[in-house]
N, C-alpha and C positions, 0 to 999 in steps of 0.2 A: 354314137354320140353318148357321152356319159351325163348323169343328172346328179346334182348336188343340192343340199338345202342349206340356205343361209338364214341366220336369225340376226337381225339388226337389234341388239339388246337394248333394255330400257335406258342405259346410260347414254348411248348414242341417240336414241330418240329424244330424250330429254334434253341433249345438248344441240340439237338441231343438225346432226350430222347425217340424217337419213339420205338426203339427196346426194351429198358427196360420196357416200359409200356405195349407193346404187350406180352412180356415174362410174366409179372405178371398175366395177364388174363389167359394165356394158362396154367401157373403153377397152377393157381387156379383151373383148370379143365374145364373152359369155352372153347367151340369150336368155331373157327372162321368160319362162313359160308359166309362171304362176307367181301372184304376189298379193298379199293382204296385210293390213293393219289389224292387230288383234290383242286382246288380253289373254294371256296364256292361263288356263284353268290349273289348280293345284294338281289334279289328276294327270293332265297332260304334261306338266312339268315334271312330276315324279316318273312318269313313263320315259320322257326324253332323257333324264339323267339317271336312269335306274343303274347304270353301270357304275355309278359312284355311291349307290345306296349305302354301303358299308363304311364310307369314308367320313372323317369327322366334318367335312365341309359341305355335305350333301343337303342338309337343312338350309344352309346359307344359300346355296345355289337356287334351290327351289324358291325361297323367299325372295330373292333377288329378281328371278325371271318373271315372277307374278306381280312385282311390285308396280309396274307401269306398262303401258302398251309396248309392243314389239312389232317389227316388220318382218315377216317370213317371205322368203323367195325361193322358188325351185329354178335353178339355173341349168342350162344345158350347153354342151359344147365338148370339143375334143379335150380329153384329159381334164374335164371340168373339176374334178376333186382336187387335183394337184394345182391347177391354175388358180382356184378359188383360195386355197390354203396359202399359196404363195402371195397372192394379193393382200390377204389378211395379215400375214406375219406370224411370228412366234407367239405362243400362248402368253408368255410373260412380256408385256410391252417393253420393259427395259432391255430385253434381248432381241426385240423385232427390229429389222432393218429399216432404216430411214426409206421412205417411199412406199412402205406398206401401211395399211389402214392402222394397225396397232403401233407401229413405229412412229407415225406421224401425229396421232390422236391419243394414244394411251400412256398411262403411267403405271397403273397397277393391275395386277392379275385379276383381282376381283372386280374390275372394271374395264374389261378388255374389248368391249364395243361389239364384237361379232362372234357368232358361231358359224362354223363351216364343217360340214360332214368329214370324217376322217377316213372314209373308204367309199367306194362305188356302192358295196352291200349297204353300209349304213346310210349312204345318201338315199337310196330307195326306200329303205325302211322309215328314215326320218320324213321324207316328202310324204309317204303315205299316213304318217301320224298327223301331219299338219294339213294336208290337202286331199280332197276327194278327187278321184280321177277326172271327174266332170269340171273341176276347177282348173285343170292344167291345159294349156294350149300348145301342146308339142306338135311337131310336124309342120310347123309353118316356116316359110323361108323369108328372110330379110333381104332387102335389096343389096346389102353389104356382104352377105354370107360368102359370096365368090371371092371377096377380098380378105376374108378372115380364114376360111377352111379351104384346104387344097382338094 
């Protein structure tokens, strides 16, 4: 089973879309193994977006993610990274397919509602940045798992 990090960003939380977004991942079959509401610190935001540090939009990314609470989730499932990113949709909402989170609720790239890890390796790193291992509840079985996973 793969793991991936999802951040329901400030715009989605402010717009009251948190429940709808969580619902989409659960309906897809992904299992929540960790979840919390938090205010991202500047240090954590800079660490999370470090790959963009030299880009002109870095300061804006950091300011945005620390501007209001977010919901972070660690999800687990078969091909969790691809499944989550497909559910989220293209980074630019105007290019995201209808039926995806960004395609249904987003208009601008700077307010694209959700972050999802882009690889299994980054998923593990990002989960470790936002969750202590003791905060994760992996290894439990849902009653529906036999209907989701072969």
